[in-house]
DRENKOLKOL-249532 format. One record per residue: residue in three letters; x, y, z of N, C-alpha, C in turn; residue number from 1. Coordinates in Angstrom, 1 decimal. Layout:
N
{residu = ala n_X = X n_Y = Y n_Z = Z ca_X = X ca_Y = Y ca_Z = Z c_X = X c_Y = Y c_Z = Z num = NUM}
...
***
This chain:
81
{residu = met n_X = 7.9 n_Y = 1.3 n_Z = 2.0 ca_X = 7.2 ca_Y = 0.0 ca_Z = 2.5 c_X = 7.8 c_Y = -0.4 c_Z = 4.1 num = 1}
{residu = glu n_X = 6.7 n_Y = -0.7 n_Z = 4.6 ca_X = 7.3 ca_Y = -1.1 ca_Z = 6.2 c_X = 8.0 c_Y = -2.2 c_Z = 6.3 num = 2}
{residu = asp n_X = 8.0 n_Y = -2.7 n_Z = 7.5 ca_X = 8.6 ca_Y = -3.9 ca_Z = 8.0 c_X = 8.1 c_Y = -4.9 c_Z = 7.6 num = 3}
{residu = ala n_X = 6.9 n_Y = -4.7 n_Z = 8.2 ca_X = 5.5 ca_Y = -5.9 ca_Z = 8.0 c_X = 5.5 c_Y = -6.2 c_Z = 6.6 num = 4}
{residu = glu n_X = 5.4 n_Y = -5.1 n_Z = 5.6 ca_X = 4.8 ca_Y = -5.4 ca_Z = 4.2 c_X = 6.1 c_Y = -5.9 c_Z = 3.3 num = 5}
{residu = ile n_X = 7.2 n_Y = -5.9 n_Z = 4.0 ca_X = 8.4 ca_Y = -6.2 ca_Z = 3.5 c_X = 8.2 c_Y = -8.1 c_Z = 4.1 num = 6}
{residu = ile n_X = 7.9 n_Y = -8.5 n_Z = 5.4 ca_X = 8.3 ca_Y = -9.9 ca_Z = 5.8 c_X = 6.8 c_Y = -10.5 c_Z = 4.9 num = 7}
{residu = leu n_X = 5.8 n_Y = -9.5 n_Z = 4.6 ca_X = 4.7 ca_Y = -10.4 ca_Z = 4.2 c_X = 5.2 c_Y = -10.8 c_Z = 2.6 num = 8}
{residu = met n_X = 6.1 n_Y = -9.9 n_Z = 1.7 ca_X = 6.3 ca_Y = -10.3 ca_Z = 0.6 c_X = 7.5 c_Y = -11.4 c_Z = 0.5 num = 9}
{residu = phe n_X = 8.2 n_Y = -11.6 n_Z = 1.4 ca_X = 9.4 ca_Y = -12.7 ca_Z = 1.5 c_X = 8.4 c_Y = -13.7 c_Z = 2.2 num = 10}
{residu = ser n_X = 7.7 n_Y = -13.6 n_Z = 2.6 ca_X = 6.4 ca_Y = -14.8 ca_Z = 3.0 c_X = 5.7 c_Y = -15.7 c_Z = 2.2 num = 11}
{residu = leu n_X = 5.4 n_Y = -14.5 n_Z = 1.3 ca_X = 4.5 ca_Y = -15.0 ca_Z = 0.3 c_X = 5.5 c_Y = -15.6 c_Z = -1.0 num = 12}
{residu = leu n_X = 6.4 n_Y = -15.5 n_Z = -0.6 ca_X = 7.6 ca_Y = -15.8 ca_Z = -1.5 c_X = 8.3 c_Y = -17.1 c_Z = -1.4 num = 13}
{residu = ala n_X = 8.4 n_Y = -17.3 n_Z = -0.2 ca_X = 8.6 ca_Y = -18.6 ca_Z = 0.5 c_X = 8.4 c_Y = -20.0 c_Z = 0.1 num = 14}
{residu = ile n_X = 7.0 n_Y = -19.4 n_Z = 0.5 ca_X = 5.6 ca_Y = -20.7 ca_Z = 0.5 c_X = 6.1 c_Y = -21.4 c_Z = -0.9 num = 15}
{residu = pro n_X = 5.7 n_Y = -21.0 n_Z = -2.0 ca_X = 6.0 ca_Y = -21.7 ca_Z = -3.3 c_X = 7.3 c_Y = -22.1 c_Z = -3.1 num = 16}
{residu = val n_X = 8.4 n_Y = -21.6 n_Z = -3.0 ca_X = 9.6 ca_Y = -22.4 ca_Z = -3.2 c_X = 9.8 c_Y = -23.4 c_Z = -2.0 num = 17}
{residu = ala n_X = 9.3 n_Y = -23.5 n_Z = -1.0 ca_X = 9.2 ca_Y = -24.6 ca_Z = 0.0 c_X = 8.4 c_Y = -25.8 c_Z = -0.5 num = 18}
{residu = ile n_X = 7.2 n_Y = -25.3 n_Z = -1.1 ca_X = 6.5 ca_Y = -26.6 ca_Z = -1.7 c_X = 7.0 c_Y = -27.3 c_Z = -2.8 num = 19}
{residu = trp n_X = 8.0 n_Y = -26.5 n_Z = -3.8 ca_X = 8.6 ca_Y = -26.9 ca_Z = -5.1 c_X = 9.8 c_Y = -27.9 c_Z = -4.2 num = 20}
{residu = leu n_X = 10.5 n_Y = -27.3 n_Z = -3.2 ca_X = 11.7 ca_Y = -28.2 ca_Z = -3.1 c_X = 10.8 c_Y = -30.1 c_Z = -2.4 num = 21}
{residu = gln n_X = 9.8 n_Y = -29.3 n_Z = -1.6 ca_X = 9.0 ca_Y = -31.0 ca_Z = -1.3 c_X = 8.6 c_Y = -31.8 c_Z = -2.6 num = 22}
{residu = leu n_X = 8.0 n_Y = -31.0 n_Z = -3.2 ca_X = 7.7 ca_Y = -31.9 ca_Z = -4.4 c_X = 8.9 c_Y = -32.4 c_Z = -5.2 num = 23}
{residu = trp n_X = 10.1 n_Y = -31.8 n_Z = -5.1 ca_X = 11.1 ca_Y = -32.1 ca_Z = -6.0 c_X = 11.5 c_Y = -33.5 c_Z = -5.4 num = 24}
{residu = val n_X = 11.6 n_Y = -33.4 n_Z = -4.5 ca_X = 12.6 ca_Y = -34.5 ca_Z = -3.5 c_X = 11.4 c_Y = -35.6 c_Z = -3.7 num = 25}
{residu = lys n_X = 10.1 n_Y = -35.5 n_Z = -3.6 ca_X = 9.3 ca_Y = -36.6 ca_Z = -4.1 c_X = 9.2 c_Y = -37.2 c_Z = -5.2 num = 26}
{residu = glu n_X = 9.6 n_Y = -36.3 n_Z = -6.3 ca_X = 9.7 ca_Y = -36.8 ca_Z = -7.7 c_X = 11.1 c_Y = -37.9 c_Z = -7.9 num = 27}
{residu = arg n_X = 12.1 n_Y = -37.3 n_Z = -7.3 ca_X = 13.5 ca_Y = -38.0 ca_Z = -7.5 c_X = 13.4 c_Y = -39.4 c_Z = -6.7 num = 28}
{residu = arg n_X = 12.8 n_Y = -39.2 n_Z = -5.3 ca_X = 12.3 ca_Y = -40.8 ca_Z = -5.1 c_X = 11.4 c_Y = -41.5 c_Z = -5.6 num = 29}
{residu = glu n_X = 10.5 n_Y = -40.9 n_Z = -6.3 ca_X = 9.6 ca_Y = -41.8 ca_Z = -7.4 c_X = 10.4 c_Y = -42.4 c_Z = -8.4 num = 30}
{residu = lys n_X = 11.3 n_Y = -41.4 n_Z = -9.1 ca_X = 12.0 ca_Y = -42.1 ca_Z = -10.1 c_X = 13.3 c_Y = -43.3 c_Z = -9.9 num = 31}
{residu = arg n_X = 13.6 n_Y = -42.9 n_Z = -8.7 ca_X = 14.6 ca_Y = -44.1 ca_Z = -8.3 c_X = 13.6 c_Y = -45.6 c_Z = -7.8 num = 32}
{residu = arg n_X = 12.6 n_Y = -45.7 n_Z = -7.8 ca_X = 11.7 ca_Y = -46.9 ca_Z = -7.4 c_X = 11.9 c_Y = -47.8 c_Z = -8.3 num = 33}
{residu = asn n_X = 11.8 n_Y = -49.1 n_Z = -8.0 ca_X = 12.0 ca_Y = -50.4 ca_Z = -9.1 c_X = 10.5 c_Y = -51.0 c_Z = -8.9 num = 34}
{residu = ala n_X = 10.1 n_Y = -52.1 n_Z = -9.3 ca_X = 9.1 ca_Y = -52.7 ca_Z = -9.9 c_X = 8.2 c_Y = -53.0 c_Z = -8.1 num = 35}
{residu = leu n_X = 9.4 n_Y = -53.3 n_Z = -7.4 ca_X = 8.8 ca_Y = -53.8 ca_Z = -6.1 c_X = 8.5 c_Y = -52.7 c_Z = -4.9 num = 36}
{residu = gly n_X = 9.2 n_Y = -51.3 n_Z = -5.2 ca_X = 8.8 ca_Y = -50.4 ca_Z = -4.7 c_X = 10.2 c_Y = -49.8 c_Z = -4.1 num = 37}
{residu = asp n_X = 11.3 n_Y = -50.6 n_Z = -4.2 ca_X = 12.1 ca_Y = -50.4 ca_Z = -3.3 c_X = 12.9 c_Y = -49.1 c_Z = -3.9 num = 38}
{residu = glu n_X = 13.7 n_Y = -48.1 n_Z = -3.1 ca_X = 14.8 ca_Y = -47.3 ca_Z = -3.9 c_X = 16.2 c_Y = -47.8 c_Z = -4.3 num = 39}
{residu = glu n_X = 16.4 n_Y = -47.6 n_Z = -5.5 ca_X = 17.6 ca_Y = -48.4 ca_Z = -6.1 c_X = 18.7 c_Y = -46.9 c_Z = -6.5 num = 40}
{residu = phe n_X = 19.8 n_Y = -47.5 n_Z = -5.7 ca_X = 20.8 ca_Y = -46.4 ca_Z = -6.3 c_X = 22.1 c_Y = -47.1 c_Z = -6.9 num = 41}
{residu = glu n_X = 22.6 n_Y = -46.5 n_Z = -7.6 ca_X = 24.1 ca_Y = -46.8 ca_Z = -8.5 c_X = 25.3 c_Y = -47.3 c_Z = -7.5 num = 42}
{residu = ser n_X = 25.4 n_Y = -46.6 n_Z = -6.4 ca_X = 26.6 ca_Y = -46.8 ca_Z = -5.6 c_X = 26.0 c_Y = -46.2 c_Z = -4.2 num = 43}
{residu = thr n_X = 26.9 n_Y = -47.0 n_Z = -3.5 ca_X = 26.5 ca_Y = -46.1 ca_Z = -1.9 c_X = 27.1 c_Y = -44.8 c_Z = -1.6 num = 44}
{residu = ser n_X = 27.9 n_Y = -44.2 n_Z = -2.5 ca_X = 28.4 ca_Y = -43.1 ca_Z = -2.6 c_X = 27.0 c_Y = -41.9 c_Z = -3.0 num = 45}
{residu = arg n_X = 26.3 n_Y = -42.3 n_Z = -3.7 ca_X = 25.1 ca_Y = -42.0 ca_Z = -4.4 c_X = 24.0 c_Y = -41.9 c_Z = -3.3 num = 46}
{residu = ala n_X = 23.9 n_Y = -43.0 n_Z = -3.2 ca_X = 22.7 ca_Y = -43.0 ca_Z = -1.8 c_X = 23.1 c_Y = -42.0 c_Z = -0.8 num = 47}
{residu = phe n_X = 24.1 n_Y = -41.9 n_Z = -0.2 ca_X = 24.7 ca_Y = -41.0 ca_Z = 0.9 c_X = 24.5 c_Y = -39.8 c_Z = 0.6 num = 48}
{residu = ala n_X = 24.7 n_Y = -39.3 n_Z = -1.1 ca_X = 24.7 ca_Y = -37.8 ca_Z = -1.4 c_X = 23.2 c_Y = -37.7 c_Z = -1.5 num = 49}
{residu = ser n_X = 22.4 n_Y = -38.5 n_Z = -2.2 ca_X = 21.1 ca_Y = -38.3 ca_Z = -2.2 c_X = 20.3 c_Y = -37.9 c_Z = -0.9 num = 50}
{residu = ile n_X = 20.6 n_Y = -38.9 n_Z = 0.0 ca_X = 19.9 ca_Y = -38.8 ca_Z = 1.6 c_X = 20.3 c_Y = -37.4 c_Z = 2.2 num = 51}
{residu = val n_X = 21.7 n_Y = -37.0 n_Z = 2.3 ca_X = 22.0 ca_Y = -35.5 ca_Z = 2.6 c_X = 21.3 c_Y = -34.8 c_Z = 1.6 num = 52}
{residu = ile n_X = 21.6 n_Y = -34.5 n_Z = 0.5 ca_X = 20.7 ca_Y = -33.3 ca_Z = -0.3 c_X = 19.6 c_Y = -33.4 c_Z = -0.2 num = 53}
{residu = glu n_X = 18.8 n_Y = -34.7 n_Z = -0.1 ca_X = 17.5 ca_Y = -34.5 ca_Z = -0.1 c_X = 17.1 c_Y = -34.1 c_Z = 1.4 num = 54}
{residu = gly n_X = 17.6 n_Y = -34.8 n_Z = 2.6 ca_X = 17.5 ca_Y = -34.4 ca_Z = 3.8 c_X = 17.2 c_Y = -32.8 c_Z = 3.9 num = 55}
{residu = thr n_X = 18.7 n_Y = -32.4 n_Z = 3.6 ca_X = 18.7 ca_Y = -30.9 ca_Z = 3.8 c_X = 17.3 c_Y = -30.0 c_Z = 2.8 num = 56}
{residu = ala n_X = 16.7 n_Y = -30.7 n_Z = 1.8 ca_X = 15.9 ca_Y = -29.7 ca_Z = 1.0 c_X = 14.8 c_Y = -30.0 c_Z = 1.9 num = 57}
{residu = ile n_X = 14.2 n_Y = -31.2 n_Z = 2.4 ca_X = 12.9 ca_Y = -31.3 ca_Z = 3.2 c_X = 13.2 c_Y = -30.3 c_Z = 4.3 num = 58}
{residu = ile n_X = 14.3 n_Y = -30.4 n_Z = 5.0 ca_X = 14.4 ca_Y = -29.7 ca_Z = 6.5 c_X = 14.4 c_Y = -28.3 c_Z = 6.2 num = 59}
{residu = gly n_X = 15.2 n_Y = -27.8 n_Z = 5.0 ca_X = 15.0 ca_Y = -26.4 ca_Z = 4.5 c_X = 13.8 c_Y = -26.0 c_Z = 3.9 num = 60}
{residu = gly n_X = 13.3 n_Y = -26.9 n_Z = 3.8 ca_X = 11.6 ca_Y = -26.7 ca_Z = 3.2 c_X = 10.4 c_Y = -26.4 c_Z = 4.1 num = 61}
{residu = leu n_X = 10.8 n_Y = -27.0 n_Z = 5.1 ca_X = 10.1 ca_Y = -27.1 ca_Z = 6.6 c_X = 10.1 c_Y = -25.9 c_Z = 7.1 num = 62}
{residu = ile n_X = 11.5 n_Y = -25.5 n_Z = 7.3 ca_X = 11.8 ca_Y = -24.4 ca_Z = 8.1 c_X = 11.5 c_Y = -23.1 c_Z = 7.4 num = 63}
{residu = met n_X = 11.3 n_Y = -23.0 n_Z = 6.0 ca_X = 10.9 ca_Y = -22.1 ca_Z = 5.2 c_X = 9.3 c_Y = -21.8 c_Z = 5.6 num = 64}
{residu = ile n_X = 8.6 n_Y = -23.0 n_Z = 5.5 ca_X = 7.1 ca_Y = -23.2 ca_Z = 5.7 c_X = 7.1 c_Y = -22.3 c_Z = 7.1 num = 65}
{residu = ile n_X = 7.8 n_Y = -23.1 n_Z = 8.2 ca_X = 7.5 ca_Y = -22.2 ca_Z = 9.6 c_X = 7.8 c_Y = -21.0 c_Z = 9.5 num = 66}
{residu = met n_X = 8.9 n_Y = -20.3 n_Z = 9.0 ca_X = 9.1 ca_Y = -18.9 ca_Z = 9.0 c_X = 8.1 c_Y = -17.8 c_Z = 8.1 num = 67}
{residu = ala n_X = 7.7 n_Y = -18.7 n_Z = 6.7 ca_X = 6.6 ca_Y = -17.7 ca_Z = 6.0 c_X = 5.3 c_Y = -17.9 c_Z = 6.8 num = 68}
{residu = thr n_X = 4.9 n_Y = -18.9 n_Z = 7.7 ca_X = 3.6 ca_Y = -18.8 ca_Z = 8.3 c_X = 3.8 c_Y = -17.6 c_Z = 9.4 num = 69}
{residu = ser n_X = 4.7 n_Y = -17.8 n_Z = 10.1 ca_X = 5.0 ca_Y = -16.9 ca_Z = 11.4 c_X = 5.3 c_Y = -15.2 c_Z = 10.8 num = 70}
{residu = gly n_X = 5.8 n_Y = -15.2 n_Z = 9.3 ca_X = 5.8 ca_Y = -13.8 ca_Z = 8.9 c_X = 3.9 c_Y = -13.6 c_Z = 8.4 num = 71}
{residu = leu n_X = 3.3 n_Y = -14.7 n_Z = 8.1 ca_X = 2.2 ca_Y = -13.9 ca_Z = 7.9 c_X = 1.2 c_Y = -13.5 c_Z = 9.2 num = 72}
{residu = gly n_X = 1.5 n_Y = -14.5 n_Z = 10.2 ca_X = 0.8 ca_Y = -14.1 ca_Z = 11.4 c_X = 1.3 c_Y = -12.8 c_Z = 11.7 num = 73}
{residu = lys n_X = 2.6 n_Y = -12.7 n_Z = 11.9 ca_X = 3.1 ca_Y = -11.3 ca_Z = 12.6 c_X = 2.6 c_Y = -9.7 c_Z = 11.3 num = 74}
{residu = tyr n_X = 2.4 n_Y = -10.3 n_Z = 10.0 ca_X = 1.7 ca_Y = -9.0 ca_Z = 9.5 c_X = 0.3 c_Y = -8.9 c_Z = 9.5 num = 75}
{residu = ile n_X = -0.6 n_Y = -10.2 n_Z = 9.8 ca_X = -2.2 ca_Y = -10.0 ca_Z = 10.3 c_X = -2.1 c_Y = -9.4 c_Z = 11.6 num = 76}
{residu = leu n_X = -1.2 n_Y = -9.8 n_Z = 12.9 ca_X = -1.5 ca_Y = -9.2 ca_Z = 13.9 c_X = -1.1 c_Y = -7.6 c_Z = 13.9 num = 77}
{residu = asn n_X = 0.1 n_Y = -7.3 n_Z = 12.9 ca_X = 0.1 ca_Y = -5.9 ca_Z = 12.8 c_X = -1.0 c_Y = -5.1 c_Z = 12.3 num = 78}
{residu = phe n_X = -1.7 n_Y = -5.9 n_Z = 11.4 ca_X = -2.5 ca_Y = -5.1 ca_Z = 10.3 c_X = -3.9 c_Y = -5.0 c_Z = 11.3 num = 79}
{residu = tyr n_X = -4.0 n_Y = -5.6 n_Z = 12.2 ca_X = -5.1 ca_Y = -5.5 ca_Z = 12.4 c_X = -5.1 c_Y = -5.0 c_Z = 14.3 num = 80}
{residu = leu n_X = -3.5 n_Y = -4.9 n_Z = 14.6 ca_X = -3.9 ca_Y = -4.3 ca_Z = 15.6 c_X = -3.2 c_Y = -2.9 c_Z = 16.0 num = 81}
***
């Protein structure tokens, strides 16, 4: 396999993982909502840990989407040029 094909394979694998991360964070946030729509935490330390973990997951997912998109673009350009 050439480098472009390997990049394509990893890009196609990264997209579902990034989407799953975004959906996982959304589901966790929805589970914490009360009747008024506010998020409730058991303690301040849990709130801080959730914010850090979920923020890292969202930023990581966005970075993965950007990298996967650029990998797909690189493959397309290599294929047609």
